[in-house]
N, C-alpha and C positions, 0 to 999 in steps of 0.2 A: 923753404916751402912752408906754406901756411895751411894747416888743418885739411888734409886731403879728404878726410872723412866728411867734413861739413860741406866742402865745395862740391864733391861728387854727388852728394845728396841734393843740394840745391840746383845742380845742373839738370836734374831730372824734371824740374818744375817747368810748366809752360808759363807764358807771360800772365795769363789770367790767374794761374795758381800763385805766382809771385805777388800779384796784386792782393789776392785774398790773404796770403800769409802776412803781408805788411799790415793789413787791417787787424789781423789776429794779434800781432805783436804790439799794436797801439792800444789794445785793450788792457787797462790797469788790472782788471780781474784775472786775466790770463798771463800777463807778463808785467812784473814789477821791476824789470831791469832795463832802464833806458840805454845803458851801454850796449846791451845785446841788440836793441833796435838799431842803434847807430852802426854797429858792426854789419848788420844785415843790409843797411842802406849802401854801405861801401861795396859789399859783394854784389848786391842787386844791380848797381850801376854798371859794373863790369860785365855781368851776365847779359844785360840788355844791349850792351854795345857789341856783344859777340867776342869779347876779349877775356872770357871767363875760364880759360884753361887753368888747371891746377897749378902748373909751373909758373903762371903769370902772377900769382899772389905771393907777395914778399912780406914777411913778418915785420920787417923794419918799417916799410912804407905804410902798412896797415896801422901799426902802432902810432906813427906820427899823425895819421889822419884822425885817429881816435883821441889821442892825448898829446896834442902838439906842445912841445917844449918840456915834456916830462920824460926822464930817462926810461928806456925800455924795461919792461918787467915781463919776461917770457912766461913765467908761471901764471901771472894774472891773465895774459893774453890766451894762454892755453885753457884756463878755466872758463874764460868768456866764450871761447869757441865751443867748449864742451856744453855750456849752458844753452847756447844758441842751437847746437845740434839736438839737444833734448827737446827744446821748444819746437824745432822743425818736425821731429818725430811725433810729438803730441798733436801738432797741427794736422799731420797726415792721418792720424787716428780719428781726429774730429771730422775731417773731410770724408773719410771712409764711412763713418757713422751716419753722416748726412745722406749718403748714397744707399744706406741700408735702413730704411725706416722701420722695417719689421723687427730687426734686432733691438732698435731703440724702443719700440713699443713693448717688446717682451721684457726688457729691463724695467720700463716704467710700470708694467703690470705687476712685477715682483715688488717694486718699491711701494706700490699702493696697497699692498696686501694687508691692510688693517681694516678692522670691522667698521670704523667710523668713516672710511673712504670707499665704501662699497659702490657708491654711485660713480665715483671717478674711475674705479677699477672696471666697472661694467662698460663704461664708455671706451676705455682703452682696449678691452677685450673685443668689442665690435670692430675697432680699428685693426686689431690683429687678424681677425677673421677676413676682413676686407683685403688686407695685404696678402694673406696666404692664398686666397682665391684668385687674386689678380696676377701674382708674379711668380709663383714657384713651380707649379706643376707638381706631380707627386714624386719628387726626388727624395734623397736621403735627408736633405735640409727641410723639406716639407714635413717629414715625420718628426724631425728634431724640434721644429718650431711648434708643432702640435703637442709634442711631449712637454715642452717648456710651459706652454699655456695650461695644459691639463694638470701638470704636477704642481703648479702654483695653486690651482683650485683645490687639489687634493691636500696640499700642505695646510691650507686654511681649514679644510674639513677635518683633518687629522687631529687638530687641537681638541676636538670633541668627538670621540669615536661614535657616540650616540647620535651624531648629526644625521638628519634625514638626508638620504642621497649620498652617504659616505662611499658606498661601493660604486655608485654611478660615477664618482670622481676618480676612484682608485683604478678601476679597470681600464678606462680610456688612456690614462697616463701610462699604465703598464703596457698596453697594446702599442702605443706609439713609440715607446722606448724600445720594445722588441723590434718593431719595423725599422727604426733607425739603425739599430745594431746590425740586423740581418742584411739590410741593403748595403751598409758600409762594409760589412764583412765580405759580401759577394763582390763588391767593387774591388776590394783588395785582392780577392782570389783571382779575379779576371786579370788584374795587373800582374800577379805572380805567374799566371799561365802564359801571358804574353812574354814576360821576361824569360821564362824557361824555354820558350820557343826560339829565342835568339841567343841566349847565353847558357853555357853549361854551368849548372849550379847544383850543389848538394843540399842547399837550404830549402826547407819545405814550409809553406804557410799552413800551420796546423788549424784544424777546426775541432770543436769539442765533440766527443762521442755522441752519436745520434743526431748531429746537426742536420745532415741532409734529409734524414727521415722526417725530422720535426718540421722543416720548412716545406716539405712536400705535402703536408697535411692541409685540410680544408681551411684552417685558420687564416692562411695567407693567400687563399685562392683569388681574393678580390684586390690584391695589392699588385698592380701591373708591373712595377719595376722589379719586384722579386721574381715574377714569372719570366720576364724577359731575360734577366741576368742568369736564371737557372738554365735557360736554353743556350745562352752564350757559353756558359761553362760546359754544358753537355757537348757543344760543337767541338771543343778543343780537348776534352777528355775522352771522347769517343768519336773522333773525326771520320771514321769509316761509316758511321751511322748517319747518312745524309738526311734522314728524316728530321734530325735535330735542327739542321740548318733551315729546312723548309718551314718548320714550325717557328723558328726564330724570325724569319722574314715575314711570315704571316702575322705574328704577334706585334712586330714592329709597325706594320701597317694598321693593325687594330688599335694599338695603344699609343700611337704617335702623339695624339693630342693630350695624353695624360702624362707625358714625360717632358721635362724641361729641355731646352736646347742642348745644354751641355751633356746630359745623359743620352739624349737621342743621338747626338753626334757620335758619342763614344760607342753606342750600340751599332750604329751603321759602320763605323770604322772596323769594329770587330767582325761584322759580317763580311766586309770587304777583305779582311785578313784571311778569313776562311776561304774565300774565293782564290786568293793568292796562293794559299797552301795547296789547293786542288790544282791550280794551274801549274805550279812547280812540280806536281806529280804527273804532269802530262795531260790533264783533263782540260783541254782547250775550250770545251763548251762553256766553261765557267767564265770566259771572257765576257760573253753577252750578259751573264748574270751580274757580274761585277759592274758592267756598264749601266745596267738598269738600276742598281743600287746607287750609283753616282747620280743618276737622274732623279732618284727619290730624294737624295739629300738636297738637291737644288729645289725640288718641289716643296719640301718642308722648310726651306729657308735656313738650313743649318750648314751650308757649305762654308760660309764665312764665319770666322771666329773673331770677335771684337772688331768687326768691320774690315777684316783682312782675310785673304786666303794665303795659306802657307805655300812656300815654294814647292815642297814635296807633294802636297795635294794637287797643286796646279799641274805639275809635271806628270803625276800618275794619272790624272784625269785625261790629259792629252794622249798619253801612251795607250790607255785602255780604249779610248775612242778610236784611235788609229788601228788598233788590233781588230776592231769589229767593222772597220771601213766606213765609219761615220764621219767622213771628211768634212761635209758641210757643217755638221753639228760642232765638230772640233774647231773649225774656223770661227764660228759664231761664239763659241766658248772663249777662245783666246781673246777675241775682240772685246767681249763683255766683261771678262773677269781679270784681264791683265791690269786694269787700273786699281784693283784691290790688292795687288801684290805689294810687299814692302818696297818702299821707294828705292832702297839701295841696290836691289837686284831686279827691279821691274823690267828695265829695258833688255837686260841680258836674257831673262826668262822669256819675255815676249818674242824676241827675235829668234832665239834658239828653237823654241817650240813651234814657231811659225815655219822656220826652215825645215824642221822635222816633218811637219804636215806637207809642205811642198814636195819634199823628197818622196813621200808616199804617193803623192798625186802625180809624180813624174814631171813636175814643173821645175826641171833642173836649172833653167835660167834664173828663176826666182831664188832658188837655194843659193846659187853662186853669188847673186846680187846681194843677198842678206849676209852671207858669211865670209866672203872672200877677203874683205878688207877690215874685218872686225877682229880685234885681239881682246879676248875676255880676260879680265883680271882674276876671276873665280876659276879655280882649277877644274871643277866639275864641268862648267860650261866650256872652258878652253878645250878640254879633251873631247867632250861630246860634239862640239862644233867642228873640230878637225875631222872627227870620225864621219860625221854626216857629209862634210865637204868631199872627203876622199871617196866615199861611196857614190856621191853625185858625179864626180869626175869620171869614175869608172863607168857608171851607167850611161853617161853621155859621150863616151869614147874620147874624153879629153885626157889622153894618156900622158902627154907632156906636162900638163898642169898637175896631174896626179903624181908623176914621178918627182916633180919639184917639191910638192907638198910632203911626200914621203920623206924626202931628204931633210927638209926643214923640221918635220915632226920628230925625226930621230934625234936631231940636235936639241930640240926643245926637251925631249924626254931625258936626254943625257945630262943636260945642264940644270934641270929643275931639281932642287933639293927638297921639295915638299912632298912630291909623289913617292909613294912607297916602292920598294924594289919589286914587290909582287905585281903591283899594278903596271909598273913600267914594262915588266916582262910580258904581261897580257897584251899591251898595246904594240910592243915591238914584234911579237909573234904575228899580230894582225898585219902589220906592215910587210913582214916577210912573205906571208901567204898571199896578201893582195898583189904584191909585185909578181909572185910566181903565177898567180891566177891570170894576170893580164898577158902573160907570155905563154900560157899553157897551150900545148898542141892538142886541140880537141879532136883532131882527126885520128889520133892514136888512142884507142880505147884503153890500152894497158896503162898508158901514162895518166889518163884521166882517173882510172880506178886507183892507181897507186897514190896519186895526189889526194883523192877523196879519202882514202883509208888513213893516210898520215894526218890529214886534217881532223878526221873523226877521233883519232886517238890522242890528239893534242889536248891536254887538260887545261892549260892556262892561255886562253885567247879570247879576246872580246869579239862580239859580232860573228860567232862561229856559224850560227844558223843562216845568216845572210850570205856568208861565203859558200856554204854548202848549196844554197839555192842558186847562187850565181854559177856554180859548176854545172848544174842541171841545165840552166838557160844556155850557157855556152855550148854544151854538148848537143843541144837541139838545133843550133844554128846551121 
């Protein structure tokens, strides 16, 4: 096998990126190794033909293409692959810099920090201000960029302490440095709170003594992101004080235009996590609050990240919409946003969530049409689709089909080596109780109560709420 490290790196390049990399290698200033260019041409040809798997690259074949008639030298070939790998990484850095003109301008501003180049530096500084105003919003990177600009001005002034305006340069640099540190610290703290909510940990993210009192002062009252992150932290350190959450939502609406997409998205996700916390505590009124927050993310254009919607966000959005009976809205959402799902799971996610919607709408024929003949390769969708289909068969009195699916589902669970024992137990318990429910003698109140009590006491079972609801429906018939 030939240089897995190099091949896997180049496999991430699109065809336009491969074209630009070729131009990069052909520049004598950037690359003075013609053998490295020739090696790239060999790899590039295979990648473009779609035969660029790591295992397909043979050292002997590549050597003969590079140096026909010369005995193989594995050390030389390894060095050449290493050199091309370094050139590839340097190209990636150069590409990233082109996509970040602000960082490039800040570096240039620093390089021009000489008295005789004041006019040049002033021009670059105007560019920096233009980039900051146009692209960042007031994120931690906004304050970092402002600090870098002001600290360079301060460094020049500090060469002569008697310079007029010395303090006018020092104080802004100090302010923006503080803002950057505080915002970044608050973001880390929110991350720690989220982690602590899902994982048991004895590790604590420390803050310096007096930190909370200091940032609560008037000095940072006009820094929107600090105010918003303070409310986020208060929501999860004092979750019983729901006023913190109401203030968070209010400030998100107030300062949405002052926050960049990434920070605004994270803030809304945190607000949604708070709703999920309350829902898990039995506060079902938070479903509608959660739903409104989702609609806000669509309104602000932050539901998509890098042009895609994650599978989890897509599914959660559908689930919350169904919980508040917004069926038409959910159907429109699935139609409009399924194309933005990652291509490898798009059809699975679309068909499963659409079937879930039809199940809630009691359009059982459509559910069966979507799910009956589909075998999902993804475990989560495979389990979920079988669950929805079983419930559909029960609701539509298709007991023969239900019994057949129960039997095949048991075999599927028994043979599958990926599903954990605990999850298998939860699904098997559901199958047992669904079968019992379908034959339950509802004319016998004692049998019904006994069945309900045993189900309520069952700790490991999926879809327990649905089963309990079905008992009530059967009892009323």
